[in-house]
C-alpha positions as CSV (number, residue, x, y, z in Angstrom):
1,M,16.6,-15.8,17.4
2,Q,14.4,-16.0,20.5
3,K,14.5,-12.1,20.8
4,T,13.2,-12.0,17.1
5,R,10.4,-14.4,17.8
6,L,9.4,-12.4,20.9
7,Y,9.3,-9.2,18.9
8,L,7.0,-11.0,16.2
9,L,4.7,-12.3,18.9
10,L,4.4,-8.9,20.6
11,G,3.8,-7.5,17.1
12,F,1.0,-9.9,16.4
13,L,-0.7,-9.2,19.8
14,L,-0.4,-5.5,19.3
15,L,-1.9,-5.9,15.8
16,L,-4.9,-7.7,17.4
17,M,-5.3,-5.0,20.0
18,L,-5.1,-2.2,17.4
19,L,-7.8,-4.1,15.3
20,L,-10.2,-4.0,18.2
21,V,-9.4,-0.4,19.0
22,N,-9.9,0.7,15.4
23,I,-13.2,-1.1,15.2
24,S,-14.4,0.6,18.3
25,L,-13.7,4.1,17.0
26,G,-16.2,6.0,14.9
27,S,-18.9,8.7,15.0
28,V,-21.2,6.2,16.9
29,A,-20.2,5.1,20.2
30,I,-20.5,1.3,20.6
31,P,-19.8,-0.6,23.9
32,L,-17.1,-3.2,23.8
33,K,-19.7,-6.1,24.7
34,D,-21.9,-5.1,21.7
35,I,-18.8,-5.1,19.4
36,L,-17.9,-8.7,20.6
37,G,-21.5,-9.7,20.4
38,S,-21.5,-8.5,16.7
39,F,-18.6,-10.9,16.0
40,F,-20.0,-14.0,17.8
41,N,-23.6,-13.3,16.6
42,T,-25.0,-12.9,20.1
43,E,-27.5,-10.3,21.3
44,V,-26.7,-6.6,20.9
45,E,-28.5,-3.6,22.2
46,K,-29.2,-2.2,18.7
47,E,-29.1,-4.2,15.5
48,T,-27.9,-1.0,13.6
49,W,-24.7,-1.4,15.7
50,R,-24.2,-4.9,14.3
51,Y,-24.5,-3.5,10.8
52,I,-22.0,-0.7,11.5
53,I,-19.5,-3.2,12.9
54,L,-19.8,-6.0,10.4
55,D,-20.6,-4.0,7.2
56,Y,-18.5,-0.9,7.7
57,R,-15.8,-1.0,10.5
58,L,-14.6,-4.5,10.1
59,P,-14.1,-4.4,6.3
60,K,-12.3,-1.0,6.9
61,A,-10.0,-2.6,9.5
62,I,-9.2,-5.5,7.3
63,T,-8.5,-3.2,4.4
64,A,-6.1,-1.2,6.6
65,V,-4.2,-4.5,7.4
66,L,-4.0,-5.5,3.7
67,V,-3.0,-2.1,2.6
68,G,-0.3,-1.6,5.2
69,S,1.2,-5.0,4.9
70,G,1.1,-5.0,1.2
71,L,2.8,-1.6,0.7
72,A,5.4,-2.4,3.3
73,L,6.3,-5.6,1.6
74,S,6.4,-3.9,-1.8
75,G,8.8,-1.3,-0.4
76,L,11.1,-4.1,1.1
77,L,11.1,-5.8,-2.3
78,M,12.0,-2.6,-4.1
79,Q,14.7,-1.6,-1.6
80,T,16.4,-4.9,-1.9
81,L,16.1,-5.2,-5.7
82,F,17.6,-1.7,-6.4
83,R,19.7,-1.7,-3.2
84,N,18.5,1.8,-2.7
85,P,17.0,3.0,0.7
86,L,14.8,5.7,-1.1
87,A,13.1,3.0,-3.3
88,G,9.4,2.5,-2.5
89,P,6.5,0.5,-4.0
90,Y,5.5,3.3,-6.4
91,V,9.0,3.9,-7.7
92,L,8.3,2.1,-10.9
93,G,5.4,4.4,-11.9
94,L,2.5,2.1,-10.7
95,S,0.9,4.9,-8.6
96,S,1.1,7.4,-11.5
97,G,-0.2,4.9,-13.9
98,A,-3.3,4.3,-11.7
99,S,-3.6,8.2,-11.2
100,L,-3.6,8.5,-15.0
101,G,-6.3,5.9,-15.4
102,V,-8.5,7.7,-12.8
103,A,-7.7,11.0,-14.4
104,M,-8.8,9.9,-17.7
105,V,-12.2,9.0,-16.2
106,I,-12.7,11.9,-13.8
107,L,-10.9,14.8,-15.7
108,G,-11.4,13.3,-19.1
109,G,-15.1,14.2,-18.9
110,A,-14.3,17.9,-19.1
111,V,-11.8,17.4,-21.9
112,F,-13.3,14.9,-24.1
113,G,-17.0,15.0,-23.1
114,G,-19.3,12.4,-24.2
115,V,-19.3,9.1,-22.5
116,F,-16.4,10.1,-20.2
117,S,-18.6,12.7,-18.5
118,T,-20.8,9.9,-16.8
119,L,-18.1,7.3,-16.1
120,F,-16.9,8.6,-12.8
121,L,-20.4,8.2,-11.3
122,S,-19.5,4.5,-10.8
123,K,-17.0,3.4,-8.1
124,W,-16.1,0.3,-10.1
125,T,-15.2,2.4,-13.0
126,L,-12.5,4.2,-10.9
127,V,-11.2,0.8,-9.6
128,I,-11.0,-0.6,-13.2
129,A,-9.5,2.5,-14.5
130,A,-6.9,2.6,-11.8
131,S,-6.1,-1.0,-12.4
132,L,-5.7,-0.6,-16.2
133,G,-3.3,2.3,-15.6
134,S,-1.2,0.4,-13.2
135,V,-1.3,-2.7,-15.4
136,L,-0.1,-0.8,-18.6
137,V,2.8,0.7,-16.7
138,L,3.6,-2.6,-15.2
139,L,3.7,-4.2,-18.6
140,A,5.8,-1.5,-20.0
141,V,8.3,-1.9,-17.1
142,L,8.3,-5.7,-17.4
143,A,8.9,-5.3,-21.3
144,T,11.8,-3.0,-20.5
145,S,13.3,-5.3,-17.9
146,F,13.8,-7.9,-20.8
147,R,16.0,-5.4,-22.6
148,V,17.9,-3.6,-19.8
149,K,20.6,-5.6,-18.0
150,D,21.4,-2.8,-15.4
151,T,19.0,-2.7,-12.3
152,M,19.6,1.1,-11.8
153,A,18.8,1.7,-15.4
154,L,15.4,0.0,-14.7
155,L,14.9,2.3,-11.7
156,I,15.5,5.4,-13.8
157,I,13.1,4.1,-16.5
158,G,10.4,3.6,-13.9
159,L,10.9,7.1,-12.7
160,M,10.5,8.3,-16.3
161,F,7.3,6.4,-16.7
162,A,6.1,8.1,-13.6
163,S,7.1,11.6,-14.9
164,L,5.4,10.9,-18.3
165,T,2.1,9.8,-16.8
166,S,2.3,12.7,-14.2
167,A,2.7,15.1,-17.1
168,V,-0.5,13.8,-18.9
169,V,-2.4,14.2,-15.7
170,S,-1.2,17.8,-15.3
171,V,-2.4,18.6,-18.9
172,L,-5.8,17.1,-18.1
173,S,-6.0,19.1,-14.9
174,Y,-5.2,22.3,-16.8
175,F,-8.2,21.9,-19.0
176,S,-10.6,20.5,-16.2
177,P,-13.2,22.6,-14.3
178,S,-12.9,22.9,-10.6
179,E,-15.6,20.4,-9.8
180,S,-13.7,17.6,-11.6
181,L,-10.5,18.6,-10.1
182,Q,-12.1,18.4,-6.6
183,K,-13.3,14.7,-7.3
184,Y,-9.7,13.8,-8.5
185,I,-8.1,15.4,-5.5
186,F,-10.4,13.7,-3.1
187,W,-9.5,10.3,-4.8
188,S,-5.8,11.2,-4.4
189,F,-6.3,11.6,-0.6
190,G,-6.8,7.8,-0.4
191,S,-9.5,6.0,1.5
192,L,-9.9,2.8,3.5
193,G,-13.6,3.0,4.3
194,N,-15.3,2.8,0.9
195,L,-14.9,-0.9,0.3
196,A,-17.7,-3.5,0.6
197,W,-16.9,-7.2,1.5
198,Q,-16.8,-8.1,-2.1
199,E,-14.2,-5.5,-2.9
200,V,-12.2,-6.5,0.2
201,F,-12.2,-10.2,-1.0
202,I,-10.9,-9.2,-4.4
203,L,-8.2,-7.0,-2.8
204,A,-7.3,-10.0,-0.6
205,L,-6.9,-12.2,-3.5
206,F,-4.4,-10.0,-5.2
207,W,-2.6,-9.6,-1.9
208,L,-2.4,-13.3,-1.5
209,V,-1.0,-13.8,-4.9
210,G,1.6,-11.1,-4.6
211,V,2.7,-12.3,-1.2
212,T,3.1,-15.8,-2.5
213,I,5.3,-14.7,-5.4
214,S,7.4,-12.6,-2.9
215,I,7.9,-15.7,-0.7
216,F,9.5,-17.6,-3.7
217,C,11.9,-14.7,-4.1
218,I,13.3,-14.7,-0.5
219,K,16.4,-16.8,-1.3
220,N,17.4,-14.7,-4.2
221,L,16.8,-11.5,-2.3
222,N,19.1,-12.7,0.5
223,A,21.7,-13.2,-2.2
224,L,21.3,-9.8,-3.8
225,L,22.2,-8.2,-0.5
226,L,25.8,-9.0,-1.2
227,G,25.7,-7.6,-4.8
228,E,24.5,-8.8,-8.2
229,K,27.9,-10.4,-9.1
230,Y,27.9,-12.5,-5.9
231,A,24.2,-13.5,-6.4
232,K,25.0,-14.6,-10.0
233,S,27.9,-16.7,-8.7
234,L,25.5,-18.5,-6.4
235,G,23.4,-19.5,-9.5
236,T,20.7,-16.8,-9.1
237,N,18.9,-16.0,-12.3
238,L,18.9,-12.2,-12.0
239,K,16.5,-11.6,-14.9
240,Q,13.9,-14.1,-13.7
241,N,14.2,-12.8,-10.1
242,R,13.9,-9.2,-11.3
243,I,10.6,-10.1,-13.2
244,L,9.2,-11.9,-10.2
245,V,9.9,-9.1,-7.8
246,I,8.4,-6.5,-10.2
247,L,5.4,-8.7,-10.8
248,A,4.7,-9.1,-7.0
249,T,5.2,-5.4,-6.4
250,G,2.9,-4.6,-9.3
251,L,0.2,-6.9,-8.0
252,L,0.4,-5.5,-4.4
253,A,1.0,-1.8,-5.0
254,G,-1.3,-1.7,-8.1
255,S,-4.3,-3.4,-6.5
256,I,-4.0,-1.4,-3.3
257,T,-3.9,1.9,-5.3
258,A,-6.8,0.8,-7.4
259,F,-9.1,0.1,-4.4
260,A,-7.7,2.5,-1.7
261,G,-6.0,5.2,-3.8
262,P,-2.3,6.2,-3.6
263,I,-1.2,6.0,0.1
264,A,2.2,7.5,0.7
265,F,5.1,6.9,3.3
266,I,4.1,3.3,4.3
267,G,6.0,1.4,1.6
268,L,9.1,3.7,2.0
269,A,9.5,4.1,5.7
270,V,8.2,0.8,7.3
271,P,11.2,-1.4,6.1
272,H,13.6,1.1,7.7
273,L,11.5,1.3,11.0
274,V,11.4,-2.4,11.3
275,R,15.2,-2.6,10.6
276,Q,15.7,-0.3,13.7
277,V,14.2,-3.1,15.8
278,I,15.1,-6.2,13.9
279,T,18.6,-5.8,12.7
280,K,18.8,-9.1,10.8
281,S,19.1,-8.9,7.0
282,N,17.5,-12.4,6.5
283,H,14.3,-11.8,4.5
284,L,12.8,-14.8,6.0
285,V,12.7,-12.8,9.2
286,L,12.1,-9.4,7.7
287,F,9.0,-10.5,5.5
288,P,6.7,-11.2,8.5
289,A,8.2,-8.4,10.5
290,V,7.8,-5.8,7.9
291,A,4.2,-7.1,7.1
292,L,3.3,-6.7,10.7
293,G,4.9,-3.3,11.0
294,G,3.0,-2.1,7.9
295,A,-0.4,-3.3,9.2
296,I,0.2,-1.9,12.8
297,L,1.2,1.5,11.5
298,M,-1.7,1.6,9.0
299,L,-4.2,0.8,11.8
300,I,-2.6,3.5,14.0
301,C,-2.9,6.1,11.2
302,D,-6.4,5.1,10.4
303,S,-7.5,5.4,14.0
304,I,-5.9,8.9,14.3
305,A,-7.5,10.0,11.0
306,Q,-11.0,9.1,12.4
307,L,-10.5,11.9,15.1
308,P,-11.9,10.0,18.1
309,G,-14.9,11.9,19.5
310,S,-15.6,13.8,16.2
311,N,-17.7,13.1,13.2
312,L,-14.9,14.2,10.9
313,T,-12.5,11.9,9.1
314,L,-9.0,13.2,7.9
315,P,-7.5,12.1,4.6
316,I,-5.5,8.8,5.4
317,N,-2.7,9.8,2.9
318,A,-1.9,13.1,4.9
319,I,-2.0,11.2,8.2
320,T,0.5,8.5,7.2
321,S,3.0,11.2,6.4
322,L,2.3,13.5,9.2
323,I,2.5,10.8,11.8
324,G,5.2,8.6,10.2
325,A,7.8,10.9,8.8
326,P,8.8,12.6,12.1
327,V,9.1,9.2,13.8
328,V,11.5,8.0,11.0
329,I,13.5,11.2,11.3
330,W,13.8,10.8,15.1
331,L,14.8,7.2,14.8
332,L,17.6,7.8,12.2
333,V,19.0,10.8,14.0
334,R,19.0,8.8,17.3
335,K,20.5,5.6,15.8
336,K,22.8,7.6,13.4
337,K,22.7,4.5,11.0
338,L,20.5,3.3,8.2
339,Y,20.3,-0.4,8.2
340,F,20.3,-1.8,4.7
């Protein structure tokens, strides 16, 4: 237990260090003393630097922490619920539902014309559209969970919802002009730097509610590790637990996709990466460890995506997979065991 606490403490210190590193990177070079001066409201050399730090870089860094930790926790919830190491936060079709909502706004202008053609000009419209798409899929999955007793059947139904929404997006893409397609593709790359403080606050509220619901599921998730029959013998209400886990995942993954776009890899891989370091199966330990791991990896990927010393910024969705996937492959080949 002492070793686990040490790992968590080191992870927290690493997170603080990466936050400072992430804030210091960008197209404008800002000295460390002016970065700290912006935080503590002391004198800085240029007031524009204070604006860059407080209104752009700091919200982006906090968004990275919320996105990374939220997706990682969602992935842990799904992997435990379905007892499947390949399950991730988007396995229930939430990302596809959000993509369909955004596609209806951006690509729908070319197909349907009229009011759809001007909706994509508003950033909030994309957020609302993505949220509605995720919520509709979430409600469909929740409704199905009342009728289906087998958890694996629910997993397959989630994948079918994802395939169905992806098919509709493909049809819209086929009839859309190149300009609309480009706008949709840029959204699908994901972005952490487009949120103002108001939007970060709303995302944080969804994150807090999702995490709170997840915490109430810890005892039941530990019981599920030994199988559904054993969990039921301990008095676990499997249907209620399944609904709570799906609701928590929907709030976390759905809100993140709505505000930051679909971001791959983090939710699937971080739980496995953390298990290589912390081999305990107790979710009371895994929850903070996975949340820290997701936030740390997201900050690293965002720092790399900024291409230090350059004015260019790479798509965060590509960096998470390019950086993370080889690391997971190397760890699993080296350990020769997938902890689950």
